[in-house]
DRENPA-3360 file (N, C-alpha, C; in nm, 2 decimals, always signed):
BEGIN
1 = MRQCIENP = +2.86/-3.46/-5.74/+2.83/-3.55/-5.63/+2.68/-3.53/-5.59 ~ +2.62/-3.65/-5.57/+2.47/-3.65/-5.54/+2.46/-3.59/-5.39 ~ +2.37/-3.50/-5.38/+2.34/-3.44/-5.25/+2.27/-3.54/-5.16 ~ +2.31/-3.55/-5.04/+2.25/-3.64/-4.94/+2.15/-3.57/-4.86 ~ +2.03/-3.62/-4.86/+1.92/-3.56/-4.78/+1.91/-3.65/-4.65 ~ +1.94/-3.58/-4.54/+1.94/-3.65/-4.41/+1.80/-3.68/-4.36 ~ +1.70/-3.59/-4.39/+1.57/-3.61/-4.34/+1.47/-3.63/-4.46 ~ +1.41/-3.74/-4.48/+1.32/-3.76/-4.59/+1.21/-3.65/-4.61;
9 = NDVNWLGF = +1.17/-3.60/-4.49/+1.07/-3.49/-4.49/+1.12/-3.36/-4.56 ~ +1.25/-3.35/-4.58/+1.31/-3.23/-4.65/+1.30/-3.24/-4.80 ~ +1.25/-3.36/-4.85/+1.24/-3.37/-5.00/+1.13/-3.27/-5.05 ~ +1.16/-3.20/-5.15/+1.07/-3.10/-5.21/+0.97/-3.16/-5.30 ~ +0.87/-3.23/-5.24/+0.77/-3.30/-5.32/+0.69/-3.20/-5.40 ~ +0.66/-3.08/-5.35/+0.59/-2.98/-5.42/+0.66/-2.94/-5.55 ~ +0.79/-2.93/-5.54/+0.87/-2.89/-5.65/+0.87/-3.00/-5.76 ~ +0.88/-3.13/-5.71/+0.87/-3.24/-5.81/+0.74/-3.24/-5.88;
17 = WAEKLSTK = +0.63/-3.22/-5.80/+0.50/-3.22/-5.85/+0.48/-3.11/-5.96 ~ +0.52/-2.99/-5.93/+0.51/-2.88/-6.02/+0.60/-2.90/-6.15 ~ +0.72/-2.96/-6.13/+0.81/-2.98/-6.24/+0.74/-3.08/-6.34 ~ +0.68/-3.18/-6.29/+0.61/-3.28/-6.37/+0.50/-3.22/-6.46 ~ +0.44/-3.11/-6.40/+0.32/-3.05/-6.47/+0.36/-2.92/-6.55 ~ +0.49/-2.90/-6.56/+0.54/-2.77/-6.62/+0.50/-2.76/-6.77 ~ +0.49/-2.87/-6.84/+0.46/-2.87/-6.98/+0.31/-2.91/-7.01 ~ +0.23/-2.92/-6.90/+0.09/-2.96/-6.92/+0.02/-2.86/-7.00;
25 = VDKDWDKA = -0.06/-2.92/-7.10/-0.15/-2.84/-7.18/-0.29/-2.86/-7.13 ~ -0.36/-2.75/-7.09/-0.49/-2.76/-7.04/-0.59/-2.81/-7.15 ~ -0.68/-2.89/-7.11/-0.78/-2.94/-7.20/-0.90/-2.84/-7.21 ~ -0.96/-2.83/-7.33/-1.08/-2.75/-7.35/-1.20/-2.83/-7.30 ~ -1.24/-2.82/-7.18/-1.34/-2.90/-7.12/-1.48/-2.87/-7.18 ~ -1.50/-2.74/-7.22/-1.63/-2.71/-7.29/-1.64/-2.80/-7.41 ~ -1.54/-2.81/-7.49/-1.54/-2.89/-7.62/-1.56/-3.04/-7.58 ~ -1.50/-3.08/-7.47/-1.50/-3.22/-7.43/-1.63/-3.26/-7.37;
33 = APGFYKRT = -1.71/-3.16/-7.32/-1.83/-3.19/-7.25/-1.93/-3.28/-7.32 ~ -1.97/-3.25/-7.45/-2.07/-3.33/-7.51/-2.03/-3.48/-7.52 ~ -1.90/-3.50/-7.55/-1.85/-3.64/-7.55/-1.87/-3.71/-7.42 ~ -1.83/-3.64/-7.31/-1.84/-3.70/-7.18/-1.99/-3.73/-7.15 ~ -2.07/-3.64/-7.18/-2.22/-3.66/-7.15/-2.27/-3.78/-7.23 ~ -2.23/-3.79/-7.36/-2.28/-3.89/-7.45/-2.24/-4.03/-7.40 ~ -2.11/-4.04/-7.36/-2.06/-4.17/-7.33/-2.07/-4.22/-7.19 ~ -2.11/-4.13/-7.10/-2.11/-4.16/-6.96/-2.20/-4.28/-6.93;
41 = RKEDYQVA = -2.15/-4.38/-6.87/-2.23/-4.50/-6.83/-2.16/-4.56/-6.71 ~ -2.24/-4.65/-6.64/-2.18/-4.71/-6.52/-2.07/-4.80/-6.56 ~ -1.95/-4.78/-6.49/-1.83/-4.86/-6.52/-1.77/-4.91/-6.40 ~ -1.67/-5.00/-6.41/-1.62/-5.06/-6.29/-1.55/-4.96/-6.20 ~ -1.50/-4.85/-6.26/-1.44/-4.74/-6.17/-1.55/-4.69/-6.08 ~ -1.67/-4.66/-6.13/-1.77/-4.61/-6.04/-1.81/-4.70/-5.94 ~ -1.82/-4.83/-5.97/-1.86/-4.94/-5.87/-1.75/-4.94/-5.76 ~ -1.63/-4.93/-5.80/-1.52/-4.93/-5.70/-1.52/-4.81/-5.61;
49 = LFDKLILD = -1.55/-4.69/-5.67/-1.55/-4.57/-5.60/-1.66/-4.57/-5.50 ~ -1.79/-4.60/-5.54/-1.90/-4.59/-5.45/-1.90/-4.70/-5.34 ~ -1.82/-4.81/-5.37/-1.80/-4.91/-5.27/-1.71/-4.85/-5.15 ~ -1.63/-4.76/-5.18/-1.53/-4.70/-5.08/-1.58/-4.58/-5.01 ~ -1.67/-4.50/-5.08/-1.72/-4.38/-5.02/-1.80/-4.41/-4.89 ~ -1.78/-4.33/-4.79/-1.85/-4.34/-4.66/-1.95/-4.22/-4.66 ~ -2.07/-4.25/-4.69/-2.18/-4.15/-4.70/-2.30/-4.18/-4.61 ~ -2.36/-4.08/-4.56/-2.48/-4.09/-4.48/-2.60/-4.01/-4.55;
57 = ENDTVLDV = -2.72/-4.05/-4.53/-2.83/-3.98/-4.60/-2.84/-3.84/-4.56 ~ -2.79/-3.80/-4.44/-2.80/-3.67/-4.39/-2.67/-3.58/-4.43 ~ -2.58/-3.64/-4.50/-2.45/-3.57/-4.54/-2.47/-3.46/-4.64 ~ -2.38/-3.36/-4.63/-2.36/-3.27/-4.74/-2.23/-3.30/-4.80 ~ -2.22/-3.29/-4.94/-2.10/-3.34/-5.01/-2.05/-3.23/-5.10 ~ -1.92/-3.21/-5.11/-1.86/-3.12/-5.21/-1.79/-3.21/-5.32 ~ -1.84/-3.20/-5.44/-1.78/-3.28/-5.55/-1.69/-3.19/-5.64 ~ -1.56/-3.21/-5.62/-1.46/-3.12/-5.68/-1.43/-3.16/-5.82;
65 = GCGEGSVT = -1.45/-3.07/-5.92/-1.43/-3.11/-6.06/-1.54/-3.21/-6.10 ~ -1.66/-3.17/-6.08/-1.77/-3.26/-6.10/-1.81/-3.30/-6.24 ~ -1.76/-3.22/-6.34/-1.79/-3.24/-6.48/-1.94/-3.25/-6.51 ~ -1.98/-3.35/-6.59/-2.12/-3.35/-6.63/-2.20/-3.44/-6.54 ~ -2.14/-3.48/-6.43/-2.22/-3.55/-6.33/-2.22/-3.70/-6.32 ~ -2.12/-3.76/-6.38/-2.12/-3.91/-6.37/-2.10/-3.96/-6.23 ~ -2.04/-3.88/-6.14/-2.03/-3.92/-6.00/-2.13/-3.84/-5.92 ~ -2.15/-3.72/-5.96/-2.24/-3.63/-5.88/-2.38/-3.69/-5.87;
73 = IPIAKRVK = -2.44/-3.73/-5.98/-2.58/-3.78/-5.98/-2.60/-3.90/-5.89 ~ -2.51/-4.01/-5.90/-2.53/-4.12/-5.80/-2.51/-4.08/-5.66 ~ -2.42/-3.99/-5.63/-2.40/-3.95/-5.49/-2.53/-3.87/-5.44 ~ -2.58/-3.78/-5.53/-2.70/-3.70/-5.49/-2.81/-3.79/-5.44 ~ -2.82/-3.91/-5.50/-2.93/-4.00/-5.46/-2.91/-4.06/-5.32 ~ -2.79/-4.04/-5.27/-2.76/-4.11/-5.14/-2.74/-4.01/-5.02 ~ -2.74/-3.88/-5.05/-2.71/-3.78/-4.95/-2.82/-3.67/-4.95 ~ -2.80/-3.58/-4.85/-2.90/-3.47/-4.83/-2.88/-3.36/-4.94;
81 = KIIGVDSS = -2.75/-3.33/-4.96/-2.72/-3.22/-5.06/-2.58/-3.24/-5.11 ~ -2.56/-3.20/-5.24/-2.42/-3.21/-5.30/-2.40/-3.08/-5.37 ~ -2.28/-3.03/-5.36/-2.23/-2.91/-5.43/-2.13/-2.95/-5.53 ~ -2.16/-2.93/-5.66/-2.07/-2.96/-5.77/-1.99/-2.84/-5.82 ~ -1.86/-2.85/-5.81/-1.77/-2.73/-5.86/-1.70/-2.77/-5.98 ~ -1.70/-2.69/-6.09/-1.63/-2.72/-6.21/-1.60/-2.59/-6.28 ~ -1.49/-2.59/-6.36/-1.45/-2.46/-6.43/-1.52/-2.45/-6.57 ~ -1.59/-2.55/-6.61/-1.65/-2.56/-6.75/-1.80/-2.53/-6.74;
89 = PKMLEYLE = -1.85/-2.42/-6.80/-1.99/-2.39/-6.80/-2.07/-2.50/-6.88 ~ -2.01/-2.55/-6.98/-2.08/-2.66/-7.06/-2.09/-2.79/-6.98 ~ -1.99/-2.82/-6.90/-2.00/-2.94/-6.81/-2.12/-2.92/-6.71 ~ -2.12/-2.80/-6.65/-2.23/-2.78/-6.55/-2.37/-2.78/-6.62 ~ -2.37/-2.73/-6.74/-2.50/-2.73/-6.82/-2.55/-2.88/-6.83 ~ -2.46/-2.97/-6.87/-2.49/-3.11/-6.89/-2.53/-3.17/-6.75 ~ -2.46/-3.13/-6.65/-2.49/-3.18/-6.51/-2.63/-3.14/-6.47 ~ -2.67/-3.02/-6.50/-2.80/-2.97/-6.46/-2.91/-3.04/-6.55;
97 = KRANDNDI = -2.88/-3.07/-6.67/-2.97/-3.15/-6.76/-2.99/-3.29/-6.71 ~ -2.87/-3.35/-6.67/-2.88/-3.49/-6.61/-2.96/-3.49/-6.48 ~ -2.95/-3.39/-6.40/-3.02/-3.38/-6.27/-3.17/-3.37/-6.30 ~ -3.21/-3.28/-6.40/-3.35/-3.27/-6.44/-3.41/-3.40/-6.49 ~ -3.33/-3.46/-6.57/-3.38/-3.59/-6.63/-3.40/-3.70/-6.53 ~ -3.33/-3.69/-6.41/-3.34/-3.78/-6.30/-3.43/-3.73/-6.19 ~ -3.49/-3.62/-6.21/-3.58/-3.55/-6.10/-3.50/-3.54/-5.97 ~ -3.38/-3.49/-5.98/-3.29/-3.47/-5.87/-3.29/-3.31/-5.84;
105 = DNIETILK = -3.32/-3.27/-5.72/-3.32/-3.13/-5.69/-3.23/-3.09/-5.57 ~ -3.14/-3.18/-5.53/-3.05/-3.15/-5.42/-2.91/-3.12/-5.46 ~ -2.89/-3.07/-5.58/-2.76/-3.04/-5.63/-2.75/-2.89/-5.65 ~ -2.64/-2.83/-5.60/-2.60/-2.69/-5.62/-2.47/-2.69/-5.70 ~ -2.46/-2.60/-5.80/-2.34/-2.60/-5.88/-2.27/-2.46/-5.87 ~ -2.14/-2.47/-5.87/-2.06/-2.35/-5.87/-1.96/-2.35/-5.98 ~ -1.96/-2.24/-6.06/-1.86/-2.23/-6.17/-1.74/-2.17/-6.12 ~ -1.63/-2.25/-6.11/-1.51/-2.20/-6.05/-1.39/-2.30/-6.08;
113 = PIEEITYD = -1.27/-2.25/-6.11/-1.16/-2.34/-6.12/-1.13/-2.40/-5.98 ~ -1.08/-2.53/-5.98/-1.05/-2.60/-5.86/-0.95/-2.52/-5.77 ~ -0.85/-2.45/-5.84/-0.75/-2.37/-5.77/-0.81/-2.26/-5.69 ~ -0.93/-2.22/-5.72/-0.99/-2.10/-5.65/-1.10/-2.14/-5.54 ~ -1.11/-2.27/-5.52/-1.20/-2.31/-5.41/-1.15/-2.27/-5.27 ~ -1.23/-2.21/-5.19/-1.19/-2.17/-5.06/-1.29/-2.21/-4.95 ~ -1.25/-2.23/-4.83/-1.34/-2.25/-4.72/-1.43/-2.14/-4.70 ~ -1.38/-2.01/-4.72/-1.46/-1.89/-4.69/-1.58/-1.89/-4.78;
121 = EIGDVDVV = -1.57/-1.95/-4.90/-1.69/-1.95/-4.99/-1.77/-2.07/-4.97 ~ -1.72/-2.19/-4.96/-1.79/-2.31/-4.95/-1.85/-2.33/-4.81 ~ -1.77/-2.30/-4.71/-1.81/-2.33/-4.57/-1.78/-2.48/-4.54 ~ -1.86/-2.53/-4.44/-1.84/-2.67/-4.39/-1.93/-2.76/-4.47 ~ -1.88/-2.88/-4.51/-1.95/-2.99/-4.56/-1.91/-3.11/-4.49 ~ -1.98/-3.22/-4.50/-1.94/-3.34/-4.43/-1.83/-3.42/-4.51 ~ -1.85/-3.43/-4.64/-1.76/-3.51/-4.72/-1.71/-3.44/-4.84 ~ -1.58/-3.44/-4.87/-1.53/-3.39/-5.00/-1.49/-3.50/-5.09;
129 = VCSRSLNG = -1.53/-3.50/-5.21/-1.50/-3.60/-5.31/-1.43/-3.53/-5.43 ~ -1.31/-3.58/-5.46/-1.24/-3.53/-5.58/-1.21/-3.65/-5.67 ~ -1.30/-3.68/-5.76/-1.29/-3.80/-5.84/-1.22/-3.76/-5.97 ~ -1.09/-3.81/-5.99/-1.01/-3.79/-6.11/-1.00/-3.65/-6.15 ~ -0.99/-3.56/-6.05/-0.99/-3.42/-6.08/-0.86/-3.34/-6.04 ~ -0.77/-3.40/-5.96/-0.66/-3.33/-5.91/-0.53/-3.36/-5.97 ~ -0.52/-3.45/-6.07/-0.40/-3.49/-6.13/-0.32/-3.37/-6.19 ~ -0.38/-3.27/-6.24/-0.31/-3.16/-6.31/-0.31/-3.03/-6.24;
137 = IIPIDEVL = -0.34/-3.03/-6.11/-0.35/-2.91/-6.03/-0.21/-2.87/-5.97 ~ -0.16/-2.75/-6.01/-0.02/-2.72/-5.97/-0.01/-2.67/-5.82 ~ -0.09/-2.57/-5.78/-0.08/-2.53/-5.64/-0.15/-2.63/-5.55 ~ -0.10/-2.76/-5.56/-0.18/-2.87/-5.50/-0.18/-2.86/-5.34 ~ -0.08/-2.80/-5.28/-0.08/-2.79/-5.14/-0.19/-2.69/-5.09 ~ -0.20/-2.58/-5.17/-0.30/-2.48/-5.13/-0.45/-2.54/-5.14 ~ -0.47/-2.62/-5.25/-0.60/-2.68/-5.28/-0.63/-2.78/-5.17 ~ -0.53/-2.86/-5.14/-0.55/-2.97/-5.03/-0.58/-2.91/-4.90;
145 = TELNKIAN = -0.51/-2.80/-4.87/-0.53/-2.73/-4.74/-0.68/-2.68/-4.73 ~ -0.73/-2.62/-4.83/-0.86/-2.57/-4.83/-0.97/-2.68/-4.82 ~ -0.94/-2.79/-4.90/-1.04/-2.90/-4.90/-1.04/-2.97/-4.76 ~ -0.93/-2.97/-4.70/-0.92/-3.03/-4.57/-1.00/-2.95/-4.46 ~ -0.99/-2.82/-4.48/-1.07/-2.73/-4.39/-1.22/-2.75/-4.42 ~ -1.26/-2.77/-4.54/-1.40/-2.77/-4.58/-1.47/-2.90/-4.52 ~ -1.40/-3.01/-4.53/-1.45/-3.14/-4.49/-1.46/-3.15/-4.33 ~ -1.58/-3.20/-4.29/-1.59/-3.22/-4.14/-1.57/-3.37/-4.11;
153 = KYVFITIF = -1.60/-3.46/-4.21/-1.59/-3.60/-4.18/-1.47/-3.67/-4.26 ~ -1.48/-3.67/-4.39/-1.39/-3.74/-4.48/-1.35/-3.66/-4.60 ~ -1.24/-3.69/-4.66/-1.20/-3.65/-4.79/-1.16/-3.77/-4.87 ~ -1.21/-3.79/-4.99/-1.18/-3.90/-5.08/-1.13/-3.84/-5.21 ~ -1.01/-3.89/-5.25/-0.95/-3.84/-5.38/-0.91/-3.96/-5.46 ~ -0.93/-3.95/-5.59/-0.87/-4.05/-5.68/-0.78/-3.99/-5.78 ~ -0.66/-4.05/-5.80/-0.57/-4.00/-5.90/-0.51/-4.11/-5.98 ~ -0.44/-4.08/-6.09/-0.38/-4.19/-6.17/-0.30/-4.29/-6.10;
161 = GPENKKIE = -0.32/-4.41/-6.13/-0.23/-4.52/-6.09/-0.11/-4.53/-6.19 ~ -0.01/-4.61/-6.15/+0.11/-4.62/-6.23/+0.09/-4.69/-6.37 ~ -0.02/-4.76/-6.39/-0.04/-4.83/-6.52/-0.15/-4.78/-6.60 ~ -0.19/-4.65/-6.57/-0.29/-4.59/-6.65/-0.24/-4.55/-6.79 ~ -0.32/-4.54/-6.89/-0.29/-4.48/-7.02/-0.19/-4.57/-7.10 ~ -0.20/-4.70/-7.09/-0.10/-4.78/-7.16/-0.11/-4.77/-7.31 ~ -0.23/-4.78/-7.37/-0.23/-4.78/-7.52/-0.21/-4.64/-7.57 ~ -0.25/-4.54/-7.49/-0.22/-4.40/-7.53/-0.07/-4.37/-7.54;
169 = KDFDKELG = +0.00/-4.42/-7.44/+0.14/-4.40/-7.44/+0.21/-4.47/-7.56 ~ +0.16/-4.59/-7.59/+0.22/-4.66/-7.70/+0.19/-4.58/-7.83 ~ +0.07/-4.52/-7.85/+0.04/-4.45/-7.97/+0.13/-4.32/-7.98 ~ +0.15/-4.25/-7.86/+0.23/-4.13/-7.86/+0.37/-4.17/-7.91 ~ +0.42/-4.29/-7.87/+0.56/-4.33/-7.91/+0.56/-4.34/-8.06 ~ +0.45/-4.40/-8.12/+0.45/-4.41/-8.27/+0.45/-4.27/-8.33 ~ +0.39/-4.17/-8.27/+0.39/-4.04/-8.33/+0.52/-3.97/-8.30 ~ +0.60/-4.02/-8.21/+0.72/-3.95/-8.17/+0.70/-3.84/-8.08;
177 = IKTEDFPD = +0.59/-3.84/-8.00/+0.57/-3.72/-7.91/+0.57/-3.78/-7.77 ~ +0.59/-3.69/-7.68/+0.59/-3.73/-7.53/+0.45/-3.73/-7.47 ~ +0.42/-3.84/-7.41/+0.29/-3.85/-7.34/+0.28/-3.75/-7.23 ~ +0.17/-3.69/-7.20/+0.15/-3.61/-7.08/+0.19/-3.69/-6.96 ~ +0.28/-3.63/-6.89/+0.34/-3.70/-6.77/+0.29/-3.64/-6.64 ~ +0.20/-3.71/-6.57/+0.15/-3.66/-6.45/+0.23/-3.71/-6.33 ~ +0.23/-3.64/-6.22/+0.31/-3.69/-6.10/+0.26/-3.82/-6.05 ~ +0.35/-3.90/-6.00/+0.31/-4.03/-5.94/+0.23/-4.01/-5.81;
185 = YNYFFNIL = +0.16/-4.10/-5.77/+0.07/-4.09/-5.65/+0.16/-4.08/-5.52 ~ +0.28/-4.13/-5.53/+0.37/-4.12/-5.40/+0.40/-3.97/-5.38 ~ +0.41/-3.89/-5.48/+0.43/-3.74/-5.46/+0.31/-3.69/-5.38 ~ +0.19/-3.73/-5.42/+0.07/-3.68/-5.36/+0.07/-3.72/-5.21 ~ +0.09/-3.84/-5.19/+0.09/-3.89/-5.05/+0.19/-3.82/-4.96 ~ +0.31/-3.79/-5.01/+0.41/-3.72/-4.93/+0.38/-3.57/-4.91 ~ +0.32/-3.51/-5.01/+0.27/-3.37/-4.99/+0.17/-3.37/-4.88 ~ +0.08/-3.46/-4.88/-0.02/-3.47/-4.77/+0.05/-3.49/-4.64;
193 = FNLGIYAN = +0.15/-3.58/-4.63/+0.22/-3.60/-4.51/+0.29/-3.48/-4.45 ~ +0.35/-3.40/-4.55/+0.41/-3.28/-4.50/+0.32/-3.17/-4.46 ~ +0.19/-3.18/-4.50/+0.08/-3.09/-4.46/+0.02/-3.14/-4.32 ~ +0.07/-3.25/-4.27/+0.02/-3.30/-4.15/-0.11/-3.38/-4.17 ~ -0.13/-3.43/-4.29/-0.25/-3.51/-4.32/-0.20/-3.65/-4.34 ~ -0.25/-3.75/-4.26/-0.20/-3.88/-4.27/-0.30/-3.97/-4.33 ~ -0.29/-3.99/-4.46/-0.39/-4.05/-4.54/-0.38/-4.20/-4.56 ~ -0.49/-4.26/-4.60/-0.49/-4.40/-4.64/-0.48/-4.41/-4.79;
201 = VERFDLNN = -0.41/-4.52/-4.84/-0.39/-4.53/-4.99/-0.44/-4.67/-5.03 ~ -0.53/-4.67/-5.13/-0.58/-4.80/-5.18/-0.58/-4.79/-5.33 ~ -0.55/-4.91/-5.39/-0.55/-4.92/-5.54/-0.68/-4.99/-5.58 ~ -0.76/-4.93/-5.67/-0.88/-5.00/-5.71/-0.84/-5.12/-5.79 ~ -0.91/-5.23/-5.76/-0.89/-5.36/-5.83/-0.99/-5.36/-5.95 ~ -0.94/-5.30/-6.06/-1.03/-5.29/-6.18/-0.98/-5.39/-6.29 ~ -1.05/-5.50/-6.30/-1.01/-5.60/-6.39/-1.06/-5.59/-6.53 ~ -1.17/-5.52/-6.55/-1.24/-5.51/-6.68/-1.17/-5.42/-6.77;
209 = YREYNNIE = -1.15/-5.46/-6.89/-1.09/-5.37/-7.00/-1.21/-5.30/-7.06 ~ -1.18/-5.19/-7.13/-1.28/-5.11/-7.19/-1.33/-5.18/-7.32 ~ -1.45/-5.16/-7.36/-1.51/-5.21/-7.48/-1.58/-5.10/-7.56 ~ -1.57/-5.12/-7.69/-1.62/-5.01/-7.78/-1.71/-5.07/-7.89 ~ -1.81/-5.00/-7.93/-1.90/-5.04/-8.04/-1.84/-5.04/-8.17 ~ -1.74/-4.94/-8.19/-1.68/-4.92/-8.32/-1.55/-4.85/-8.29 ~ -1.47/-4.83/-8.40/-1.34/-4.77/-8.39/-1.35/-4.62/-8.35 ~ -1.46/-4.56/-8.41/-1.48/-4.41/-8.38/-1.50/-4.39/-8.23;
217 = EAMDNGKF = -1.58/-4.48/-8.17/-1.60/-4.47/-8.03/-1.48/-4.48/-7.95 ~ -1.39/-4.57/-7.99/-1.26/-4.59/-7.93/-1.17/-4.47/-7.94 ~ -1.18/-4.40/-8.05/-1.11/-4.27/-8.07/-1.16/-4.16/-7.97 ~ -1.29/-4.15/-7.97/-1.35/-4.04/-7.90/-1.40/-4.09/-7.76 ~ -1.31/-4.13/-7.68/-1.35/-4.18/-7.55/-1.29/-4.10/-7.43 ~ -1.23/-3.98/-7.47/-1.17/-3.89/-7.36/-1.03/-3.92/-7.33 ~ -0.97/-4.03/-7.37/-0.84/-4.07/-7.33/-0.73/-4.01/-7.43 ~ -0.77/-4.00/-7.55/-0.68/-3.94/-7.65/-0.71/-3.79/-7.67;
225 = RLDMYSDE = -0.60/-3.71/-7.69/-0.61/-3.56/-7.70/-0.65/-3.53/-7.84 ~ -0.77/-3.56/-7.88/-0.81/-3.53/-8.02/-0.81/-3.38/-8.05 ~ -0.83/-3.30/-7.95/-0.82/-3.15/-7.97/-0.69/-3.10/-8.01 ~ -0.58/-3.18/-7.98/-0.45/-3.14/-8.01/-0.39/-3.22/-8.14 ~ -0.46/-3.31/-8.19/-0.42/-3.39/-8.30/-0.45/-3.32/-8.44 ~ -0.36/-3.33/-8.53/-0.39/-3.28/-8.67/-0.48/-3.39/-8.73 ~ -0.54/-3.35/-8.85/-0.62/-3.45/-8.92/-0.54/-3.57/-8.96 ~ -0.41/-3.55/-8.99/-0.32/-3.67/-9.03/-0.30/-3.76/-8.91;
233 = EKELLKDY = -0.28/-3.69/-8.79/-0.26/-3.77/-8.67/-0.39/-3.85/-8.63 ~ -0.51/-3.79/-8.65/-0.63/-3.86/-8.63/-0.64/-3.98/-8.71 ~ -0.60/-3.97/-8.84/-0.60/-4.09/-8.93/-0.51/-4.20/-8.88 ~ -0.39/-4.15/-8.83/-0.29/-4.25/-8.78/-0.35/-4.32/-8.65 ~ -0.42/-4.24/-8.57/-0.48/-4.30/-8.45/-0.59/-4.40/-8.49 ~ -0.67/-4.37/-8.60/-0.76/-4.47/-8.64/-0.70/-4.60/-8.69 ~ -0.59/-4.58/-8.77/-0.51/-4.70/-8.81/-0.46/-4.78/-8.70 ~ -0.40/-4.71/-8.60/-0.34/-4.77/-8.48/-0.45/-4.85/-8.40;
241 = LERILTYD = -0.57/-4.80/-8.38/-0.67/-4.87/-8.31/-0.72/-4.99/-8.39 ~ -0.73/-4.98/-8.52/-0.77/-5.09/-8.60/-0.67/-5.20/-8.59 ~ -0.54/-5.17/-8.57/-0.44/-5.27/-8.55/-0.44/-5.34/-8.42 ~ -0.47/-5.26/-8.31/-0.45/-5.32/-8.17/-0.58/-5.37/-8.11 ~ -0.69/-5.33/-8.16/-0.82/-5.37/-8.10/-0.86/-5.50/-8.16 ~ -0.92/-5.59/-8.08/-0.97/-5.72/-8.12/-1.12/-5.71/-8.13 ~ -1.18/-5.77/-8.23/-1.33/-5.77/-8.24/-1.38/-5.90/-8.19 ~ -1.47/-5.89/-8.09/-1.54/-6.01/-8.03/-1.67/-6.03/-8.10;
249 = KETGKYYN = -1.68/-6.14/-8.18/-1.80/-6.16/-8.26/-1.92/-6.19/-8.17 ~ -1.90/-6.24/-8.05/-2.01/-6.28/-7.96/-2.07/-6.15/-7.90 ~ -1.99/-6.06/-7.86/-2.04/-5.93/-7.80/-2.06/-5.82/-7.90 ~ -1.99/-5.83/-8.01/-2.00/-5.72/-8.11/-1.92/-5.60/-8.07 ~ -1.82/-5.62/-7.98/-1.74/-5.51/-7.92/-1.60/-5.52/-7.97 ~ -1.53/-5.41/-7.97/-1.38/-5.40/-7.99/-1.32/-5.39/-7.85 ~ -1.20/-5.45/-7.83/-1.13/-5.44/-7.70/-0.98/-5.46/-7.72 ~ -0.91/-5.42/-7.61/-0.77/-5.46/-7.60/-0.74/-5.48/-7.45;
257 = VKDKADWI = -0.68/-5.59/-7.41/-0.67/-5.63/-7.27/-0.58/-5.53/-7.20 ~ -0.50/-5.45/-7.27/-0.41/-5.35/-7.20/-0.49/-5.23/-7.17 ~ -0.61/-5.21/-7.23/-0.69/-5.09/-7.22/-0.77/-5.09/-7.09 ~ -0.71/-5.08/-6.98/-0.78/-5.08/-6.85/-0.74/-4.95/-6.77 ~ -0.83/-4.91/-6.69/-0.81/-4.80/-6.60/-0.73/-4.84/-6.48 ~ -0.65/-4.75/-6.43/-0.57/-4.78/-6.31/-0.58/-4.65/-6.22 ~ -0.65/-4.67/-6.10/-0.67/-4.55/-6.02/-0.64/-4.58/-5.87 ~ -0.58/-4.48/-5.81/-0.55/-4.49/-5.67/-0.64/-4.40/-5.59;
265 = MIWWKK = -0.70/-4.45/-5.48/-0.78/-4.37/-5.39/-0.69/-4.33/-5.27 ~ -0.69/-4.20/-5.24/-0.63/-4.15/-5.12/-0.73/-4.08/-5.04 ~ -0.75/-4.13/-4.91/-0.86/-4.07/-4.83/-0.81/-4.06/-4.69 ~ -0.88/-3.98/-4.62/-0.86/-3.96/-4.47/-0.98/-3.92/-4.40 ~ -0.98/-3.95/-4.27/-1.09/-3.92/-4.18/-1.05/-3.80/-4.10 ~ -1.13/-3.70/-4.09/-1.10/-3.58/-4.01/-1.10/-3.61/-3.86;
% end
């Protein structure tokens, strides 16, 4: 017999979140860093993100899971100071290179896993930004509690939307393997609610599909887990992309209309 829950707030959202991530395989971000640095360019996700962020030129910002700086660098140009935290030394190395190339000197970096960020170490900042960095964090309630303490004005978080990774999931089906399954954003919202944080939820309206100069670029775009594929599976991926991608003679680009990002922004004012 199905157990009846009288109070919706009694649902164990943390348990559901952890269960979804129980088989997660961590990515080698040091190996991924060169590819992220090489392909980083302005995209519709960034336009949507920066359109939503509420920033002031006198603000200090904490960028959680900053990576090689695709979000950090543009924010640095708009605020007084930004602190980038990441667990990958190689990512931070590329971030510092990008900052030097752009003559930016208001970025501080901290080498640390997201799970270990604490208010005691960071102190107060005006705005916390977590761009595409919290999807796979298991002690999510502890992390959110610390980030909420750190922020004086706002917290902005983006996580996967329900229609992300369409072509990746189709390819995994062809391989007969299970796609990485991340918790839905409603888990996240309800975890926040149970922490006493009443957040706003917005879905980015991203209409542009991704475009690639060649098949190799489509393979090495960060969406496929190339680090986990065998040589045979990489060849199958190449064949798959050659089948599903359309070549546009006018632009010289390859594309698939299903290959679009889907992101949810969850944010709150302190």
